[in-house]
Every structure is written in structure tokens, then in C-alpha cells.
C-alpha positions as CSV (number, residue, x, y, z in Angstrom):
1,M,-33.0,56.8,-37.3
2,I,-29.7,54.4,-37.5
3,K,-30.0,51.4,-35.4
4,N,-26.2,50.0,-33.5
5,N,-26.1,46.5,-33.6
6,N,-22.8,46.6,-30.9
7,W,-25.1,45.4,-28.3
8,F,-26.4,41.8,-27.2
9,S,-30.1,41.5,-27.4
10,L,-31.6,41.0,-23.6
11,I,-32.7,37.4,-25.1
12,E,-29.3,36.7,-26.3
13,L,-27.8,37.1,-22.8
14,L,-30.6,34.8,-21.3
15,V,-30.3,32.4,-23.8
16,V,-26.1,31.9,-23.3
17,I,-26.6,32.1,-19.6
18,A,-29.4,29.3,-19.7
19,I,-27.0,27.5,-22.0
20,I,-24.0,28.1,-19.0
21,G,-26.9,27.0,-16.1
22,I,-27.5,23.8,-17.6
23,I,-24.0,22.8,-18.3
24,A,-23.3,23.6,-14.8
25,V,-25.8,21.4,-13.5
26,W,-24.7,18.8,-16.2
27,A,-21.2,19.2,-14.4
28,S,-22.0,19.0,-11.0
29,R,-23.9,15.2,-11.5
30,I,-20.3,14.4,-12.4
31,D,-19.5,11.7,-9.2
32,L,-15.2,11.6,-8.8
33,N,-15.3,9.5,-5.5
34,P,-14.2,6.0,-7.2
35,Q,-11.8,8.0,-9.1
36,I,-10.5,8.7,-5.4
37,D,-11.2,5.9,-4.1
38,K,-9.1,4.3,-6.5
39,Q,-6.1,7.0,-5.6
40,N,-6.5,6.0,-2.7
41,F,-5.9,2.6,-2.7
42,D,-2.9,2.6,-5.4
43,M,-1.5,5.0,-2.2
44,F,-2.5,2.5,0.5
45,T,-0.8,-0.5,-1.5
46,N,2.6,1.4,-2.8
47,N,2.9,2.4,0.7
48,I,2.7,-1.6,2.1
49,F,4.7,-2.4,-1.2
50,T,7.7,0.1,-0.4
51,S,7.5,-0.2,3.3
52,I,8.4,-4.2,2.3
53,E,11.4,-3.1,-0.7
54,W,12.8,-1.3,2.1
55,V,13.4,-3.3,4.5
56,R,14.1,-5.9,2.1
57,N,16.8,-3.8,0.3
58,N,18.4,-2.5,3.7
59,A,18.7,-6.5,5.1
60,L,20.4,-6.8,1.8
61,L,22.4,-4.2,2.3
62,G,23.3,-5.4,5.5
63,K,22.4,-1.7,6.4
64,W,23.8,-0.2,9.6
65,L,20.8,1.9,12.1
66,G,21.8,4.8,14.9
67,T,22.2,7.2,15.4
68,W,25.3,10.0,14.9
69,A,26.8,8.9,18.1
70,I,25.4,4.9,18.5
71,F,25.4,2.8,15.4
72,T,24.5,-1.3,15.5
73,H,24.6,-3.8,12.5
74,P,21.0,-5.9,13.1
75,E,21.5,-9.5,12.8
76,K,17.8,-9.9,11.5
77,W,15.2,-7.4,10.4
78,I,11.8,-8.7,10.5
79,I,8.5,-7.4,9.3
80,Q,5.4,-8.5,11.5
81,I,2.1,-8.4,9.4
82,S,-1.3,-9.1,10.4
83,S,-4.6,-9.6,8.9
84,D,-6.9,-9.4,12.6
85,G,-9.3,-6.8,11.8
86,T,-7.7,-3.8,9.3
87,G,-4.4,-5.4,10.0
88,S,-1.2,-4.2,10.8
89,I,2.6,-4.0,9.6
90,Q,5.0,-3.1,12.3
91,A,9.0,-3.9,11.5
92,K,11.9,-4.5,14.2
93,Y,15.3,-5.9,14.4
94,Q,17.6,-8.6,15.6
95,S,21.0,-7.3,17.7
96,G,23.2,-8.8,20.1
97,G,20.2,-11.3,21.1
98,S,17.6,-8.2,21.5
99,I,14.6,-7.6,19.0
100,L,14.0,-3.9,19.0
101,P,11.3,-2.0,17.1
102,L,12.5,0.1,13.6
103,G,11.8,3.0,14.7
104,D,11.7,5.3,11.1
105,F,9.5,2.5,9.7
106,R,5.7,3.3,9.2
107,V,2.8,2.0,7.0
108,D,-0.4,4.3,7.3
109,F,-4.0,3.2,7.1
110,I,-5.9,5.7,4.8
111,N,-8.8,4.9,6.8
112,Q,-11.5,1.9,8.2
113,N,-11.7,0.7,4.7
114,S,-8.3,0.3,4.0
115,K,-7.1,-3.3,5.1
116,I,-4.9,-6.5,5.3
117,A,-7.8,-9.0,3.8
118,E,-5.7,-12.2,3.6
119,L,-2.1,-13.8,4.3
120,K,-1.6,-16.5,2.3
121,C,1.1,-19.4,2.5
122,E,1.9,-21.3,-0.7
123,S,4.1,-23.6,-1.9
124,I,5.5,-23.9,-5.2
125,D,3.0,-27.3,-6.2
126,G,0.4,-24.7,-5.7
127,T,-1.1,-25.9,-1.8
128,S,-1.3,-23.1,0.7
129,Q,-3.1,-22.1,4.1
130,T,-3.8,-18.8,5.2
131,G,-3.1,-17.3,8.3
132,S,-3.5,-14.1,10.6
133,F,-0.7,-13.3,11.6
134,I,3.3,-13.5,9.1
135,D,6.7,-12.8,10.2
136,I,8.9,-11.8,7.2
137,E,12.3,-12.4,8.7
138,F,15.4,-11.1,6.7
139,S,19.2,-11.8,7.1
140,R,21.9,-11.3,4.6
141,N,21.6,-14.3,3.2
142,T,17.9,-15.7,4.3
143,L,14.3,-14.7,3.9
144,S,11.7,-17.1,6.0
145,L,8.4,-16.5,6.3
146,S,7.6,-17.4,10.4
147,G,3.8,-18.6,10.7
148,C,4.2,-20.4,6.8
149,S,4.9,-24.7,6.9
150,S,8.9,-25.0,5.8
151,Q,7.6,-26.1,2.4
152,E,5.9,-23.1,1.6
153,K,7.7,-20.5,0.1
154,I,5.4,-17.6,-1.3
155,L,3.7,-14.8,0.8
156,K,0.6,-13.5,-0.9
157,I,-0.8,-10.6,0.9
158,K,-4.1,-9.0,-0.2
159,T,-5.1,-5.2,0.4
160,E,-8.5,-4.0,0.1
161,Y,-9.5,-0.6,0.0
162,K,-13.6,0.0,-0.1
163,N,-14.4,-2.6,-3.6
164,F,-10.8,-2.6,-4.7
165,N,-8.1,-5.6,-4.2
166,K,-4.9,-6.2,-5.1
167,T,-1.5,-8.9,-3.8
168,I,1.5,-8.3,-3.2
169,Q,3.4,-11.5,-3.8
170,I,6.8,-12.8,-1.5
171,N,9.2,-15.3,-3.1
172,S,11.4,-16.1,-0.1
173,I,13.7,-18.2,-2.8
174,T,14.1,-15.4,-5.1
175,W,13.5,-12.5,-2.4
176,L,11.3,-11.0,-5.4
177,I,8.5,-8.8,-4.4
178,E,5.9,-7.8,-7.0
179,K,2.5,-6.3,-7.4
180,L,-0.7,-8.8,-8.8
């Protein structure tokens, strides 16, 4: 009798299925949450960073605001930052003596784990103080930090998401915004 060796035996198929099962169990134990948390943290910090840059750039360029019918030229652009609770960031502009909210400015806090942990004003010589409310005021030629003393020229915004943290630094002399 001639034996046909073109097919796998039952034992060979069971061994392959067992190996696939072992690999599947091992792969299901990989925890992707730390990578997802890191991405959420980076997204949160980048959102704050780019929002502050957007306001700074518009102030430097002297951008006009408005709709198709009404335009206004802001005298001052203001970002209000709070570290109370999870923190908040709002933007306003001053035009003709009135302070109005900046409608298209938005900073999304991902969830209750994302927050502004600390606002610190530093002077050039290294002395510092922390605060819970700071206004960054941009006009065409000046950047001022209300809530900081006149000697304090650097604002550090510490962002946190779960066990990650990063600091955004704003220098009121050079107008430089950077992530540390």
C-alpha cells in the first residue's frame, strides 16, 4: 500500500494550534496603557504650548480679529492661566477699553488626570514664587506677567498627566516659549 504524505497529521496540527495559543496568551498580557498615557500627556502639553504660541504670534503680527462684516484690532491679547483644581486657560483681548473673550481659543483638558500643577514666576537671578492665577499680557511690543512681581521675567507652567510632568517656560524679555 502506498502512503500519501501530502497532509499534516493530527498531532502536527495540535502542536501548531498549541503554539499559536501560547503566543496569543503572551501577547494579551502586554500593557499598552503607559504608551497611551504618554501620548495623552504629550497631546495635552502640546495643546497648551501651541495655544500660547498662537496668541503670542497673533500679538506680534498685530492680527485683526472679526467676521466678514466687523473687524477689530486688539490692543492687548491676554491669556489667563489658573492652577486651581485641574487648572484652566482662557484667552481674551482688549479693544477700545473692553475686554472680550477670544472665541476660537480653546485648550482641551483630556480628563481629570490632566492638570496645570504649578505656576512659578522666576527672576533672572533665580528667586521665584508660585501663584495660582497668572495673566500673560501680549501687546505689540511688550509681554507682561501680571501675578508676578516686576523683577520676575520667566513664567514656568508645570503640566501633569498621571505620573508624567513637563514644564513650559515663557520668557517675558525674549518672548521665547519652550518646553523643558
